[in-house]
VEXRO-670430 format. One line per field, with one value per residue: residue number from 0; x, y, z of N, C-alpha, C in turn; residue in three letters. Coordinates in nm, 4 decimals. Example, Ala and Ser with C-alpha at 12.3 -4.5 7.8 and 13.67 -1.06 7.14 Angstrom:
% VEXRO-670430
i = 0 1
n.u = 1.3190 1.2850
n.v = -0.5690 -0.2250
n.w = 0.7800 0.7080
ca.u = 1.2300 1.3670
ca.v = -0.4500 -0.1060
ca.w = 0.7800 0.7140
c.u = 1.3200 1.2900
c.v = -0.3300 0.0030
c.w = 0.7800 0.7870
aa = ALA SER
***
This chain:
% VEXRO-670430
i = 0 1 2 3 4 5 6 7 8 9 10 11 12 13 14 15 16 17 18 19 20 21 22 23 24 25 26 27 28 29 30 31 32 33 34 35 36 37 38 39 40 41 42 43 44 45 46 47 48 49 50 51 52 53 54 55 56 57 58 59 60 61 62 63 64 65 66 67 68 69 70 71 72 73 74 75 76 77 78 79 80 81 82 83 84 85 86 87 88 89 90 91 92 93 94 95 96 97 98 99 100 101 102 103 104 105 106 107 108 109 110 111 112 113 114 115 116 117 118 119 120 121 122 123 124 125 126 127 128 129 130 131 132 133 134 135 136 137 138 139 140 141 142 143 144 145 146 147 148 149 150 151 152 153 154 155 156 157 158 159 160 161 162 163 164 165 166 167 168 169 170 171 172 173 174 175 176 177 178 179 180 181 182 183 184 185 186 187 188 189 190 191 192 193 194 195 196 197 198 199 200 201 202 203 204 205 206 207 208 209 210 211 212 213 214 215 216 217 218 219 220 221 222 223 224 225 226 227 228 229 230 231 232 233 234 235 236 237 238 239 240 241 242 243 244 245 246 247 248 249 250 251 252 253 254 255 256 257 258 259 260 261 262 263 264 265 266 267
n.u = 13.4732 13.3774 13.3023 13.3234 13.2355 13.2929 13.1774 13.0944 13.1745 13.3564 13.5891 13.5402 13.3133 13.4463 13.6024 13.3981 13.2650 13.4691 13.5003 13.2562 13.2823 13.4887 13.3839 13.3173 13.0663 12.7557 12.6326 12.8013 12.8888 12.8649 12.7721 12.8196 12.6658 12.6019 12.4523 12.1050 12.0005 12.2174 12.2527 12.0164 12.0382 12.2384 12.1332 11.9262 12.0750 12.2593 12.1365 12.1984 12.2977 12.2797 12.3416 12.3096 12.4725 12.7572 12.6804 12.4587 12.4968 12.4133 12.4369 12.6962 12.7726 13.0402 13.2704 13.5843 13.7324 13.7488 13.6835 13.7802 13.6564 13.5949 13.5844 13.8394 13.7674 13.5585 13.6475 13.7063 13.4611 13.3961 13.6035 13.6017 13.3439 13.4025 13.5295 13.3837 13.4466 13.6849 13.8056 13.7982 13.8440 14.0715 14.1591 14.1487 14.2426 14.1866 14.2348 14.3653 14.6518 14.5946 14.7509 14.8809 14.9151 14.7275 14.4893 14.5388 14.5054 14.2291 14.1453 14.2972 14.6294 14.6670 14.5276 14.4758 14.5883 14.5884 14.7314 14.6401 14.7405 14.5696 14.5032 14.3314 14.2917 14.1860 13.9103 13.8758 13.9982 14.2580 14.4351 14.6930 14.7686 14.9242 15.0241 15.0815 15.1526 15.0708 15.2296 15.0661 14.9079 14.8360 15.0203 14.8289 14.6313 14.7313 14.7742 14.5133 14.3952 14.5374 14.4565 14.1845 14.2455 14.3564 14.1368 14.1113 14.3398 14.6992 14.9036 15.1229 15.3794 15.4948 15.7660 15.8252 15.6494 15.6848 15.7486 15.5011 15.4525 15.6231 15.5113 15.2507 15.2647 15.3975 15.2365 14.9611 14.9043 14.9905 14.8307 14.7147 14.9254 14.9794 14.7462 14.7640 14.9762 14.8850 14.7009 14.8768 15.0307 14.8241 14.7643 15.0164 14.9991 14.7698 14.8870 15.0785 14.9372 14.7136 14.3738 14.1719 14.0119 14.1052 14.3712 14.3383 14.2220 14.4425 14.6359 14.5135 14.4607 14.7079 14.8670 14.7227 14.7443 15.0308 15.0582 14.9354 15.0632 15.2945 15.2281 15.1235 15.3543 15.5575 15.8004 16.0928 16.0554 16.2411 16.3658 16.1543 16.1201 16.3591 16.3179 16.1275 16.2869 16.4386 16.7746 16.8759 16.6012 16.2499 16.1640 16.3970 16.4767 16.2797 16.3080 16.5588 16.5118 16.3109 16.4700 16.6673 16.8888 16.7143 16.4715 16.2025 16.2745 16.3988 16.1921 15.9933 16.0982 16.0859 15.8252 15.7472 15.8718 15.7360 15.5012 15.5127 15.6117 15.3864 15.2006 15.3246 15.2607 14.9803 14.9416 15.0183
n.v = 25.9320 25.7160 25.3405 25.0438 24.7182 24.4251 24.1251 23.9464 23.7615 23.5738 23.7035 23.9481 24.0320 24.0238 24.2798 24.4688 24.4729 24.5769 24.8276 24.9552 24.9691 25.1451 25.3770 25.4390 25.5555 25.3722 25.4806 25.5454 25.3189 25.0659 24.7315 24.4558 24.1564 23.8375 23.6133 23.5856 23.5174 23.5912 23.8704 23.9704 23.9129 24.0980 24.3246 24.3265 24.3246 24.5543 24.7478 24.8411 24.9367 24.6933 24.5418 24.2975 24.3281 24.5015 24.7118 24.7795 24.9661 25.2936 25.5715 25.8249 25.7492 25.8198 25.6441 25.5439 25.3793 25.0300 24.7164 24.4073 24.0894 23.8526 23.4886 23.3485 23.2221 23.3606 23.6054 23.7165 23.8048 23.9917 24.1848 24.2691 24.4001 24.5898 24.8150 25.0181 25.1982 25.3020 25.5473 25.6889 25.5375 25.3314 25.0233 24.7258 24.4111 24.1013 23.8445 23.5399 23.4579 23.6146 23.8336 24.1746 24.2323 24.0738 24.2155 24.4526 24.3735 24.3757 24.6041 24.8182 24.9682 25.2065 25.1933 25.2163 24.9991 24.7700 24.4903 24.2385 24.0331 23.8822 23.7210 23.4433 23.4990 23.7565 23.7397 23.7944 24.0147 24.0041 23.9658 23.9774 24.1785 24.1932 24.4153 24.5091 24.7785 24.8953 25.1098 25.3389 25.4081 25.6538 25.8241 25.9062 25.7533 25.5057 25.5317 25.5678 25.3285 25.1616 25.2278 25.1194 24.8524 24.8242 24.7798 24.5250 24.4144 24.4096 24.5854 24.5472 24.6293 24.5436 24.5912 24.4524 24.2533 23.9748 23.8758 23.8192 23.5569 23.4329 23.5540 23.4771 23.1965 23.2116 23.3888 23.3850 23.1152 23.0351 23.0223 22.7694 22.5990 22.6551 22.5661 22.3006 22.2305 22.2642 22.0586 21.8403 21.8774 21.8329 21.5447 21.4491 21.4961 21.3262 21.0690 21.0674 21.0357 21.1907 21.2786 21.3028 21.5245 21.6860 21.7242 21.8488 22.0918 22.1968 22.2207 22.4186 22.6535 22.6870 22.7504 22.9577 23.1452 23.1852 23.3038 23.5408 23.6483 23.6878 23.8961 24.0894 24.1637 24.2324 24.1320 23.9677 23.6420 23.4384 23.5431 23.5099 23.2266 23.1566 23.2606 23.0851 22.8619 22.6616 22.5902 22.2587 22.1797 22.0627 22.1995 22.2333 21.9836 21.9090 22.0966 22.0233 21.8119 21.9261 22.1336 21.9968 21.8807 21.7363 21.8466 22.0865 22.3197 22.2574 22.1144 22.2819 22.4801 22.3223 22.2891 22.5619 22.6025 22.4311 22.5252 22.7785 22.7190 22.6171 22.8306 22.9944 22.8306 22.8364 23.0979 23.1110
n.w = 4.0144 3.7618 3.7857 3.6405 3.6722 3.5289 3.5605 3.8489 4.0409 4.2816 4.3166 4.1983 4.3483 4.6099 4.5609 4.5031 4.7456 4.9039 4.7857 4.8341 5.1037 5.1260 5.0613 4.8135 4.5911 4.5317 4.3184 4.1372 4.0318 3.7933 3.7359 3.5469 3.5005 3.4051 3.5297 3.5874 3.8446 4.0317 3.9635 4.0341 4.3064 4.3738 4.3297 4.5110 4.7556 4.7616 4.6292 4.3757 4.0558 3.7820 3.4927 3.2224 3.0232 2.8701 2.6935 2.7925 2.9583 3.0368 2.7857 2.8244 3.0694 3.3382 3.2862 3.4357 3.5277 3.4053 3.5173 3.4566 3.5289 3.4725 3.3836 3.2117 2.9683 2.8996 2.8266 2.5749 2.4472 2.6514 2.6393 2.3772 2.3841 2.5832 2.4672 2.4207 2.5837 2.5614 2.5035 2.7423 2.9482 3.2070 3.1686 3.3590 3.4326 3.5916 3.5271 3.4801 3.3000 3.0671 2.8639 2.8271 2.5662 2.4630 2.5381 2.3969 2.1372 2.1180 2.2306 2.1247 2.0583 2.1968 2.4195 2.7639 2.9959 3.2473 3.3767 3.6442 3.8942 4.1326 4.4648 4.6374 4.9232 4.9139 4.9425 5.2289 5.2516 5.2767 5.0840 4.8159 4.5596 4.2518 4.0053 3.6629 3.4372 3.1321 2.8730 2.8457 3.0675 3.2985 3.5554 3.7556 3.7019 3.7537 4.0393 4.1277 4.0714 4.2219 4.4643 4.4590 4.4215 4.6792 4.8281 4.8801 5.0010 5.0062 4.7554 4.4943 4.2476 3.9145 3.6622 3.4644 3.2454 3.2041 3.4466 3.5500 3.5494 3.7456 3.9672 3.9609 4.0367 4.2998 4.4446 4.3499 4.3074 4.5572 4.8017 4.7873 4.8215 5.0899 5.2056 5.1474 5.3063 5.5523 5.5463 5.5506 5.7628 5.9813 5.9061 5.9978 6.2625 6.3221 6.2729 6.4599 6.6991 6.7814 6.7770 6.4802 6.4752 6.6504 6.5579 6.3176 6.4179 6.5607 6.3476 6.1529 6.3155 6.4085 6.1460 6.0501 6.2669 6.2738 6.0266 6.0753 6.2863 6.1523 5.9495 6.1375 6.2765 6.1069 6.1098 6.0046 5.8205 5.8702 6.0973 6.2888 6.2601 6.3875 6.6284 6.7533 6.7800 7.0034 7.1053 7.0553 7.0907 7.0454 6.8293 6.6708 6.5974 6.4270 6.2333 6.1237 5.9668 5.7892 5.6639 5.5422 5.2682 5.1143 5.1787 5.2333 5.0924 4.8176 4.7152 4.7047 4.5190 4.2946 4.2554 4.2186 3.9854 3.8162 3.8178 3.7157 3.4555 3.3435 3.3547 3.1738 2.9525 2.9110 2.8761 2.6427
ca.u = 13.5057 13.2772 13.3658 13.2385 13.2790 13.2647 13.1813 13.0863 13.2019 13.4253 13.7005 13.4514 13.2345 13.5247 13.6178 13.2712 13.2250 13.5641 13.4828 13.1578 13.3215 13.5862 13.3079 13.2943 12.9344 12.7164 12.5775 12.9152 12.9321 12.8052 12.8043 12.7853 12.6583 12.5282 12.3711 12.0001 11.9721 12.3121 12.2491 11.9174 12.0734 12.3392 12.0363 11.8514 12.1671 12.3325 12.0476 12.3001 12.2714 12.3327 12.3101 12.3800 12.5676 12.8181 12.6289 12.3161 12.5166 12.3640 12.5439 12.7211 12.8192 13.1657 13.3643 13.7194 13.8004 13.6679 13.7575 13.7246 13.6835 13.5184 13.6589 13.9391 13.6759 13.4509 13.7156 13.6967 13.3496 13.4018 13.7058 13.5377 13.2492 13.4581 13.5913 13.3212 13.4860 13.8443 13.8521 13.7910 13.8838 14.1573 14.1205 14.2091 14.2181 14.2270 14.2102 14.4891 14.7010 14.5643 14.8621 14.8409 14.9067 14.6059 14.3976 14.5643 14.4277 14.0880 14.1131 14.3884 14.7613 14.6652 14.4357 14.5380 14.5633 14.6587 14.7032 14.6686 14.7296 14.5192 14.4920 14.2120 14.2622 14.1138 13.7793 13.8725 14.0661 14.4224 14.5087 14.7866 14.7460 15.0562 14.9970 15.1525 15.0701 15.1402 15.3070 14.9518 14.8531 14.8915 15.0529 14.7192 14.5287 14.7754 14.7437 14.3709 14.3694 14.6099 14.3544 14.0889 14.3005 14.3804 14.0081 14.1232 14.4617 14.8055 14.9372 15.2804 15.3891 15.6241 15.7917 15.8428 15.5483 15.7277 15.7522 15.3896 15.4554 15.6458 15.4208 15.1358 15.3289 15.4123 15.1117 14.8423 14.8868 15.0431 14.7452 14.6933 15.0414 14.9572 14.6355 14.8084 15.0714 14.8013 14.6388 14.9920 15.0467 14.7120 14.7886 15.1107 14.9431 14.7120 14.9915 15.1653 14.8624 14.6152 14.2479 14.1647 13.9472 14.2204 14.4825 14.2994 14.2031 14.5661 14.6861 14.4392 14.4985 14.8615 14.8923 14.6634 14.7917 15.1494 15.0608 14.8779 15.1782 15.4157 15.1492 15.0996 15.4686 15.6389 15.9322 16.1240 15.9923 16.3491 16.3794 16.0190 16.1482 16.4645 16.2477 16.0572 16.3619 16.5304 16.8797 16.8553 16.4637 16.1699 16.1506 16.5146 16.4846 16.1888 16.3657 16.6590 16.4460 16.2554 16.5697 16.7838 16.9001 16.5966 16.3582 16.0989 16.3173 16.4004 16.0665 15.9143 16.1595 16.0552 15.6893 15.7255 15.9082 15.6447 15.3716 15.5714 15.6197 15.2340 15.1531 15.3643 15.2115 14.8501 14.9335 15.0624
ca.v = 25.8532 25.5955 25.2190 24.9336 24.5918 24.3343 23.9990 24.0004 23.6558 23.5689 23.8157 24.0821 24.0603 24.0903 24.4172 24.5480 24.5004 24.6558 24.9513 25.0220 25.0133 25.2683 25.4895 25.4688 25.5872 25.2917 25.5477 25.5648 25.1771 24.9743 24.5972 24.3630 24.0198 23.7699 23.5329 23.6613 23.5214 23.6803 23.9943 24.0165 23.9199 24.2154 24.4558 24.3299 24.3346 24.6576 24.8439 24.8973 24.9241 24.5799 24.4953 24.1696 24.3517 24.6169 24.7818 24.8114 25.0805 25.4214 25.6484 25.9374 25.7128 25.8398 25.5207 25.5909 25.2385 24.9231 24.6135 24.2868 23.9906 23.7341 23.3875 23.3685 23.1574 23.4482 23.7346 23.7494 23.8775 24.1162 24.2698 24.3372 24.4951 24.6949 24.8896 25.1389 25.2954 25.3007 25.6819 25.7365 25.4367 25.2321 24.8700 24.6507 24.2806 24.0014 23.7250 23.4578 23.3999 23.7160 23.9319 24.3065 24.2393 24.0259 24.3084 24.5552 24.3224 24.4085 24.7541 24.8974 24.9898 25.3339 25.1970 25.2050 24.8410 24.7088 24.3404 24.2317 23.8996 23.8963 23.5967 23.4226 23.5936 23.8748 23.7273 23.8274 24.1354 23.9700 23.9128 24.0701 24.2015 24.2281 24.4786 24.5593 24.8742 24.9306 25.2708 25.4231 25.4324 25.7656 25.8182 25.9295 25.6296 25.3929 25.5480 25.5344 25.1751 25.0948 25.2443 25.0341 24.7218 24.8058 24.7201 24.3580 24.3634 24.4591 24.5972 24.5423 24.6415 24.5082 24.6773 24.3592 24.1640 23.8423 23.8510 23.7752 23.3944 23.3757 23.6091 23.3614 23.0853 23.2317 23.4328 23.3466 22.9652 23.0238 22.9809 22.6331 22.5409 22.6624 22.4707 22.1546 22.2208 22.2571 21.9181 21.7514 21.8793 21.7678 21.4112 21.3884 21.4793 21.1915 20.9492 21.0936 20.9848 21.2772 21.2499 21.3791 21.6465 21.7834 21.7448 21.9530 22.2230 22.2519 22.2740 22.5291 22.7466 22.7163 22.8006 23.0836 23.2271 23.2267 23.4015 23.6682 23.7033 23.7317 23.9939 24.2122 24.1998 24.2847 24.0736 23.8723 23.5089 23.3723 23.5789 23.4585 23.1028 23.1423 23.2878 22.9681 22.7372 22.6632 22.5069 22.1366 22.1234 21.9802 22.2490 22.2259 21.8495 21.9151 22.1773 21.9621 21.7386 22.0255 22.2146 21.9176 21.8911 21.6800 21.8820 22.1747 22.4190 22.2111 22.0481 22.4152 22.5249 22.2483 22.3049 22.6783 22.6213 22.3695 22.6125 22.8752 22.6587 22.5955 22.9440 23.0384 22.7442 22.8874 23.2306 23.0897
ca.w = 3.9034 3.7352 3.7871 3.5639 3.7002 3.4299 3.6347 3.9855 4.1158 4.4118 4.3188 4.1560 4.4484 4.7233 4.5217 4.5237 4.9034 4.9559 4.7480 4.9074 5.2429 5.1311 5.0509 4.6759 4.5805 4.4393 4.2105 4.0394 3.9994 3.7204 3.7371 3.4138 3.5525 3.3163 3.5857 3.6300 3.9813 4.0958 3.9371 4.1058 4.4384 4.3962 4.3310 4.6455 4.8671 4.7546 4.5495 4.2805 3.9039 3.7454 3.3610 3.1703 2.9054 2.8950 2.6151 2.8413 3.0484 2.9733 2.7532 2.9227 3.2287 3.3071 3.3292 3.4291 3.5149 3.3791 3.5737 3.3917 3.6335 3.4083 3.3559 3.0835 2.8630 2.8569 2.8226 2.4292 2.4333 2.7538 2.5882 2.2735 2.4196 2.6868 2.3793 2.3999 2.7040 2.5411 2.4863 2.8709 3.0863 3.2178 3.1863 3.4710 3.4224 3.6940 3.4426 3.4673 3.1491 2.9477 2.8656 2.8015 2.4233 2.4258 2.5408 2.3085 2.0282 2.1281 2.2561 2.0585 2.1133 2.2550 2.5526 2.9115 3.0531 3.3717 3.4192 3.7801 3.9728 4.3027 4.5138 4.7077 5.0419 4.8763 4.9977 5.3443 5.2467 5.3205 4.9506 4.7479 4.4076 4.1858 3.8799 3.5566 3.3741 2.9870 2.8855 2.8355 3.1955 3.3568 3.7017 3.8234 3.6779 3.8343 4.1649 4.1671 4.0670 4.3373 4.5802 4.4336 4.4660 4.8258 4.9088 4.9136 5.0478 4.9714 4.6197 4.4459 4.1099 3.8429 3.5606 3.3374 3.2480 3.2150 3.5924 3.5997 3.5567 3.8709 4.0617 3.9611 4.1048 4.4207 4.5305 4.2918 4.3493 4.6834 4.9074 4.7618 4.8888 5.2370 5.2338 5.1597 5.4207 5.6761 5.5657 5.5759 5.9328 6.0344 5.9076 6.0645 6.3828 6.3400 6.2689 6.6036 6.7865 6.7998 6.7135 6.3479 6.5109 6.7294 6.4783 6.2157 6.4776 6.5719 6.2347 6.0957 6.4010 6.3998 6.0313 6.0388 6.3550 6.2452 5.9348 6.1197 6.3504 6.0558 5.8962 6.2054 6.3401 6.0109 6.1307 5.8892 5.8548 5.9278 6.2406 6.3607 6.2833 6.5021 6.7680 6.8122 6.7668 7.1089 7.0657 7.1006 7.1410 6.9449 6.7001 6.5996 6.5553 6.3130 6.1270 6.0554 5.8544 5.6907 5.5983 5.4703 5.1124 5.0319 5.2598 5.1743 4.9997 4.6937 4.6615 4.6730 4.3971 4.1802 4.2556 4.1692 3.8499 3.7272 3.8046 3.6159 3.3213 3.3189 3.3373 3.0412 2.8404 2.9477 2.8241 2.4811
c.u = 13.4252 13.3600 13.2649 13.2930 13.2301 13.2669 13.1905 13.0783 13.2653 13.5176 13.6284 13.3913 13.3129 13.5706 13.5133 13.2545 13.3434 13.5508 13.3823 13.2023 13.4231 13.5190 13.2779 13.1220 12.8668 12.6536 12.6828 12.9704 12.8351 12.8472 12.7460 12.8042 12.5603 12.4343 12.2573 11.9904 12.0855 12.3049 12.1168 11.9484 12.1746 12.2437 11.9648 11.9554 12.2272 12.2599 12.1437 12.2679 12.3489 12.2687 12.3610 12.4679 12.6191 12.7377 12.5022 12.3529 12.4800 12.4870 12.5589 12.7763 12.9838 13.2649 13.5141 13.8042 13.6929 13.7429 13.6959 13.7777 13.5960 13.6205 13.7365 13.8492 13.5830 13.5044 13.7149 13.5733 13.3429 13.4905 13.6583 13.4503 13.2963 13.5278 13.5072 13.3679 13.6434 13.8834 13.8563 13.8519 14.0312 14.1079 14.1925 14.1696 14.2735 14.2201 14.3527 14.5273 14.6925 14.6523 14.7952 14.8229 14.7790 14.4765 14.4088 14.5061 14.2918 14.0642 14.1937 14.5238 14.7597 14.5855 14.5291 14.4823 14.6634 14.6261 14.7439 14.6542 14.6938 14.5244 14.3735 14.1817 14.2091 13.9817 13.7796 13.9678 14.2227 14.4797 14.6258 14.7586 14.8820 15.0027 15.1101 15.1019 15.1472 15.1844 15.1998 14.8812 14.9278 14.9335 14.9425 14.6247 14.5983 14.7759 14.6037 14.3308 14.4249 14.5100 14.2445 14.1218 14.3281 14.2603 14.0193 14.2700 14.5834 14.8230 15.0768 15.2639 15.5244 15.6366 15.8149 15.7310 15.5671 15.7326 15.6218 15.3806 15.4911 15.5659 15.2976 15.1382 15.3387 15.2932 14.9798 14.7963 14.9250 14.9404 14.7075 14.8259 15.0294 14.8540 14.6838 14.9144 14.9957 14.7325 14.7603 15.0281 14.9495 14.7400 14.8929 15.0632 14.8822 14.7984 15.0618 15.0661 14.7279 14.5000 14.2456 14.1177 14.0389 14.3410 14.4545 14.2744 14.3405 14.6404 14.6362 14.4861 14.6549 14.9159 14.8519 14.7163 14.9440 15.1559 15.0076 14.9836 15.2931 15.3527 15.1635 15.2496 15.5521 15.7805 15.9581 16.0893 16.1293 16.3770 16.2647 16.0813 16.2589 16.4213 16.1813 16.1573 16.4590 16.6393 16.8592 16.7123 16.4005 16.1713 16.2895 16.5348 16.3951 16.2434 16.4858 16.6181 16.4017 16.3575 16.7021 16.7876 16.7765 16.4739 16.2736 16.1466 16.3393 16.2761 15.9829 15.9630 16.1185 15.9039 15.6721 15.7549 15.8060 15.5193 15.3979 15.5622 15.4750 15.1700 15.1992 15.2856 15.0547 14.8475 14.9816 15.1973
c.v = 25.7268 25.4761 25.1193 24.8134 24.4933 24.1877 24.0300 23.8418 23.6532 23.6897 23.9452 24.1147 24.1038 24.2275 24.4961 24.5765 24.5921 24.8201 25.0305 25.0578 25.1309 25.3806 25.5300 25.4677 25.4693 25.3536 25.5570 25.4249 25.1295 24.8412 24.5393 24.2383 23.9455 23.6565 23.6027 23.6544 23.5829 23.8054 24.0511 24.0198 24.0457 24.3249 24.4490 24.3615 24.4813 24.7903 24.9205 24.8603 24.7698 24.5533 24.3690 24.1891 24.4835 24.7358 24.8314 24.9464 25.2050 25.5001 25.7687 25.8839 25.7367 25.7441 25.5601 25.4682 25.1252 24.7854 24.4804 24.1610 23.8831 23.6116 23.3991 23.3138 23.2632 23.5951 23.7957 23.8563 24.0122 24.1899 24.3489 24.4438 24.6136 24.8111 25.0101 25.2474 25.3260 25.4311 25.7354 25.6672 25.3755 25.1077 24.8038 24.4982 24.1832 23.8571 23.6537 23.4496 23.5234 23.8201 24.0523 24.3000 24.1670 24.1339 24.4399 24.5159 24.3506 24.5448 24.8626 24.9423 25.1156 25.3081 25.1819 25.0789 24.8182 24.5684 24.3150 24.0825 23.9076 23.7374 23.5808 23.4761 23.7256 23.8733 23.7796 23.9555 24.1097 23.9301 24.0182 24.0671 24.2530 24.2896 24.5089 24.6448 24.8980 25.0886 25.3747 25.4636 25.5424 25.7385 25.8351 25.8116 25.5249 25.4111 25.5294 25.3875 25.1092 25.1161 25.1469 24.8891 24.7098 24.7712 24.5876 24.3232 24.4654 24.4769 24.6169 24.5746 24.5833 24.5888 24.5897 24.2668 24.0229 23.7741 23.8016 23.6128 23.3466 23.4309 23.5044 23.2533 23.0945 23.2816 23.4048 23.2090 22.9320 22.9797 22.8293 22.5612 22.5368 22.5697 22.3469 22.1377 22.2104 22.1074 21.8187 21.7604 21.8139 21.6042 21.3643 21.4010 21.3435 21.0827 20.9587 21.0549 21.0726 21.2268 21.3397 21.5267 21.7485 21.8095 21.8460 22.0790 22.2755 22.3014 22.3979 22.6417 22.7694 22.7903 22.9550 23.1888 23.2725 23.3004 23.5479 23.7333 23.7534 23.8667 24.1137 24.2425 24.2709 24.2316 23.9706 23.7253 23.4253 23.4191 23.5285 23.2996 23.0614 23.1641 23.1658 22.8558 22.7474 22.5632 22.3751 22.0740 22.0618 22.0532 22.2242 22.0968 21.8391 21.9830 22.1023 21.8626 21.8290 22.0982 22.1292 21.9337 21.8495 21.7328 21.9774 22.2527 22.3653 22.1593 22.1902 22.4792 22.4694 22.2579 22.4549 22.6904 22.5314 22.4412 22.7159 22.8347 22.6423 22.7024 23.0108 22.9621 22.8137 23.0171 23.2201 23.1545
c.w = 3.8810 3.7214 3.7247 3.5868 3.6195 3.5114 3.7737 4.0611 4.2584 4.4055 4.2943 4.2855 4.5819 4.6851 4.5547 4.6844 4.9530 4.9041 4.8143 5.0443 5.2430 5.0880 4.8997 4.6664 4.4882 4.3364 4.0939 4.0060 3.9106 3.7114 3.6091 3.4782 3.4641 3.3921 3.6394 3.7676 4.0631 4.0634 4.0156 4.2631 4.4829 4.4049 4.4836 4.7647 4.8685 4.6994 4.4609 4.1441 3.8491 3.6041 3.3160 3.0592 2.9121 2.8237 2.6632 2.9582 2.9881 2.9228 2.8360 3.0523 3.2045 3.3561 3.3062 3.4547 3.4981 3.4277 3.5211 3.4851 3.5903 3.4040 3.2287 2.9691 2.8234 2.8370 2.6759 2.4072 2.5180 2.6968 2.4709 2.3123 2.5079 2.5845 2.3748 2.4724 2.6738 2.5310 2.6484 2.9841 3.0901 3.2495 3.2765 3.4597 3.5207 3.6425 3.4306 3.3318 3.0395 2.9763 2.8188 2.6274 2.3698 2.4340 2.4574 2.1692 2.0155 2.1451 2.2054 2.1215 2.2004 2.3950 2.6712 2.9643 3.1561 3.3915 3.5765 3.8170 4.0959 4.3334 4.5899 4.8555 5.0341 4.9595 5.1400 5.3654 5.3023 5.1936 4.9294 4.5945 4.3379 4.0271 3.7859 3.4601 3.2379 2.9920 2.8826 2.9637 3.2669 3.5153 3.7780 3.8211 3.7745 3.9753 4.1984 4.1676 4.1590 4.4688 4.5783 4.4698 4.6059 4.9068 4.9338 4.9596 5.0100 4.8130 4.6057 4.3020 4.0353 3.7103 3.4232 3.3387 3.2396 3.3500 3.6369 3.6156 3.6789 3.9882 4.0707 4.0474 4.2454 4.5007 4.4792 4.3166 4.4865 4.7898 4.8920 4.8432 5.0515 5.2798 5.2505 5.2681 5.5368 5.6699 5.5975 5.7214 6.0046 6.0193 5.9828 6.2057 6.4173 6.3511 6.4076 6.7183 6.8356 6.7180 6.5949 6.3689 6.5588 6.6336 6.3653 6.2800 6.4992 6.4519 6.1671 6.1880 6.3939 6.2664 6.0222 6.1395 6.3234 6.1199 5.9798 6.2102 6.2598 5.9874 5.9860 6.2599 6.2296 6.0226 6.0080 5.9084 5.9229 6.0674 6.3258 6.3853 6.3977 6.6231 6.8376 6.8287 6.9153 7.0691 7.1342 7.1426 7.0159 6.8219 6.6184 6.5427 6.4291 6.2023 6.0554 5.9474 5.7262 5.6140 5.5363 5.3316 5.0488 5.1243 5.1773 5.0593 4.8593 4.6328 4.6385 4.5422 4.2765 4.1697 4.1791 4.0117 3.7631 3.7090 3.7128 3.4944 3.2726 3.2876 3.2141 2.9268 2.8245 2.8737 2.6785 2.4514
aa = MET GLY LEU VAL LEU VAL GLY CYS GLY LYS MET GLY GLY ALA MET LEU GLU GLY TRP LEU ASP GLN GLY VAL SER LYS ASP MET ILE ARG ILE VAL GLU ARG SER PRO GLU HIS ALA GLN ALA LEU ARG ASP THR HIS ASP ILE MET VAL VAL ASP ASP ILE ASN ASP ILE GLU GLU GLY PHE PRO ALA ARG VAL VAL LEU LEU ALA VAL LYS PRO GLN GLY MET ASP ALA ALA ALA GLU ALA ALA ARG ARG PHE VAL ASP THR ALA THR PHE VAL SER VAL ALA ALA GLY LYS THR VAL SER TYR PHE GLU SER TYR LEU GLY SER ASP ALA SER ILE ILE ARG VAL MET PRO ASN THR PRO ALA ALA VAL ARG ARG GLY ILE SER VAL GLY TYR ALA ASN LYS ASN VAL SER VAL GLU ALA LYS ALA TYR CYS ALA GLU LEU LEU GLU ALA ILE GLY GLU VAL ALA TRP ILE GLU ASP GLU ALA LEU MET ASP PRO VAL THR THR VAL SER GLY SER GLY PRO ALA TYR VAL PHE TYR MET THR GLU ALA LEU ALA GLU ALA GLY VAL LYS ALA GLY LEU SER GLU GLU LEU ALA ILE GLN LEU ALA ARG ALA THR ILE ALA GLY ALA GLY GLU LEU MET ARG GLN SER GLY ILE ASP ALA GLY VAL LEU ARG LYS ASN VAL THR SER PRO GLY GLY THR THR GLN ALA ALA LEU GLU VAL LEU MET ALA GLU ASP GLY ILE SER PRO VAL MET GLU LYS ALA VAL ALA ALA ALA SER LYS ARG SER LYS GLU LEU ALA GLY
***
């Protein structure tokens, strides 16, 4: 199946690397990249076909998936140009805030469209992508697109597009919350007497290691927390603060609610 990747920045680039590692033939991939320097770098690195406009892709190319990975401000032109493949392709968008109805306005109500929210750990293939498919997407196309998305991490699906706003706030924005928690933990370590260098090292390694333990073990986060907590110990003393009525949970709820509200505003 032919793949057209429109936009090969950080997210598109991560997907490309994953596809090539999956064994997708570079001869069946066409990249649309408007930056001449980046386009040449892609050609030099991967010996792959890169054009600066979707209309420059040769006639007869068997596009089955068109993945739109351009910035939201450039999506109007990309969606309009992508219409040339509407009879053969499923369109997959990773642009935040762009709804299925937005793409249908360019591609038509009969177009097969999947809206996806990935997150930045995709860069190291530890991301999660949540997809919503319109009624025109076949079972086979959905399964194939899931395989493509698995190149950058886990994949989940929702049946109600309205859930894309809370998905965005939990997983799309979520890495920023974890990075901030890392900063806060390091700062607390410095105030407790550690050197800044050691506090940062400890916070980064602890957050990263805990996440990897949770991923590899598959054990519920609550169980892992209890496994670390000895009755009457130091961890319990800290958790009594973090789990208080004015602790992390209500603050996180407010943060997710604020992000979800903003996501709805951006989507119009």
